[in-house]
Backbone bond lengths (Angstrom), bond angles and torsions (degrees), N, CA, C in turn:
res aa  C-N    CA-C-N  psi(-1)  N-CA   C-N-CA  omega(-1)  CA-C   N-CA-C  phi
1 M - - - 1.435 - - 1.514 111.15 -
2 G 1.309 118.42 -34.53 1.419 121.28 -179.05 1.513 113.06 -62.80
3 D 1.347 116.43 -33.11 1.450 119.66 178.16 1.539 110.76 -67.12
4 Q 1.304 116.38 -36.52 1.454 119.72 179.29 1.521 111.18 -67.47
5 D 1.287 116.30 -40.68 1.466 120.22 178.40 1.526 110.94 -64.24
6 D 1.337 116.36 -43.51 1.467 119.87 178.66 1.515 110.66 -62.72
7 G 1.311 117.17 -41.79 1.472 119.96 177.31 1.520 111.48 -61.76
8 A 1.323 116.34 -41.12 1.484 118.74 -178.19 1.556 109.65 -68.28
9 S 1.364 116.74 -37.56 1.454 117.90 -179.99 1.520 111.14 -70.76
10 E 1.333 117.69 -35.78 1.475 120.13 175.86 1.552 109.66 -63.99
11 S 1.320 112.56 -42.98 1.456 116.66 179.82 1.509 110.63 -61.88
12 T 1.343 115.87 -43.68 1.467 118.79 178.98 1.511 110.61 -64.31
13 G 1.325 117.21 -42.09 1.454 121.41 177.19 1.503 112.89 -61.39
14 E 1.316 116.44 -39.18 1.467 119.73 177.57 1.499 110.68 -68.49
15 Q 1.333 116.74 -38.14 1.458 120.05 177.32 1.533 110.99 -63.31
16 I 1.323 116.30 -41.93 1.461 120.39 178.68 1.534 110.16 -64.53
17 D 1.324 117.19 -43.50 1.470 120.36 178.40 1.525 110.20 -61.83
18 A 1.342 117.79 -43.15 1.448 121.16 179.25 1.517 110.85 -62.89
19 A 1.315 117.09 -40.56 1.442 121.37 178.59 1.528 111.26 -65.05
20 E 1.308 116.13 -40.98 1.492 120.16 179.57 1.549 108.95 -66.39
21 R 1.320 116.94 -41.85 1.492 119.78 178.82 1.534 110.16 -63.00
22 E 1.291 117.90 -41.02 1.461 122.19 -179.93 1.516 109.41 -65.91
23 A 1.330 117.08 -42.69 1.473 120.00 178.25 1.536 111.00 -62.57
24 A 1.325 116.22 -42.04 1.465 121.13 178.84 1.537 109.43 -63.58
25 R 1.316 115.72 -42.36 1.480 120.94 179.94 1.552 110.19 -61.64
26 Q 1.322 115.97 -42.91 1.466 120.64 179.50 1.539 111.10 -65.70
27 R 1.351 117.16 -38.62 1.485 119.85 176.55 1.516 111.51 -64.34
28 L 1.339 116.80 -41.44 1.462 120.78 178.09 1.540 112.33 -64.02
29 L 1.331 115.29 -42.43 1.444 118.56 178.98 1.547 111.32 -66.30
30 A 1.350 116.64 -38.96 1.448 118.77 177.58 1.514 111.93 -66.34
31 Q 1.344 116.89 -38.75 1.446 120.45 177.51 1.530 111.33 -66.24
32 A 1.312 117.94 -43.27 1.442 121.53 178.87 1.526 111.46 -62.82
33 E 1.319 116.96 -40.01 1.460 119.21 179.38 1.559 110.50 -68.95
34 A 1.350 116.97 -35.65 1.450 118.48 177.25 1.520 112.86 -66.26
35 E 1.332 117.05 -32.64 1.448 120.92 -178.55 1.531 114.85 -91.93
36 R 1.325 114.91 -1.34 1.469 120.67 -175.56 1.523 110.55 -65.78
37 I 1.300 117.14 136.76 1.464 123.16 177.35 1.537 107.63 -96.06
38 P 1.347 117.86 126.09 1.461 119.48 -177.60 1.542 109.88 -60.31
39 P 1.314 117.44 143.45 1.484 121.50 -178.64 1.521 112.19 -57.48
40 A 1.293 118.85 -31.74 1.494 120.63 -179.32 1.512 110.82 -62.64
41 E 1.342 116.91 -31.60 1.470 119.36 -179.86 1.530 113.23 -79.98
42 T 1.311 116.27 -24.74 1.483 118.88 -177.64 1.514 111.41 -88.86
43 T 1.334 119.71 -18.17 1.452 121.50 -175.68 1.507 110.82 -106.22
44 R 1.309 119.61 0.66 1.467 122.41 179.23 1.542 109.76 -73.74
45 A 1.331 115.69 131.46 1.451 119.16 177.47 1.515 110.69 -76.69
46 V 1.322 116.44 132.62 1.463 122.30 177.92 1.489 107.07 -122.94
47 P 1.324 117.73 128.57 1.455 120.63 179.29 1.512 111.11 -63.82
48 D 1.315 115.55 137.02 1.447 121.07 179.06 1.527 108.90 -103.47
49 R 1.277 117.55 107.55 1.464 121.86 -174.15 1.522 113.60 -69.73
50 R 1.313 116.50 -17.08 1.468 118.72 -178.97 1.524 111.68 -63.73
51 W 1.334 117.47 -25.66 1.465 120.48 -175.14 1.533 112.07 -90.80
52 R 1.304 116.21 -4.89 1.466 118.27 177.28 1.523 110.26 -76.72
53 R 1.303 116.13 126.13 1.494 118.95 177.07 1.500 108.49 -105.25
54 G 1.295 116.97 151.36 1.449 120.04 176.75 1.510 114.34 88.52
55 R 1.340 118.98 3.03 1.435 120.60 175.13 1.463 111.27 -123.61
C-alpha cells in the first residue's frame, strides 16, 4: 500500500509542477504581448538628422 500512496503523491506533485509551469508560461506570454511593439512602429522610416550636412 505504501508504494501506491507514494505513486499518488508523486503524481500529484508532478501535476502541481506542471500546473505551475503552465501558469508561469501564461504569465510570460501575457507580459510579452503587453510589451510587444506593433510592426507598423518598427518599420516606419524616420529621418536621421545626423547625416544631413550643411545644416
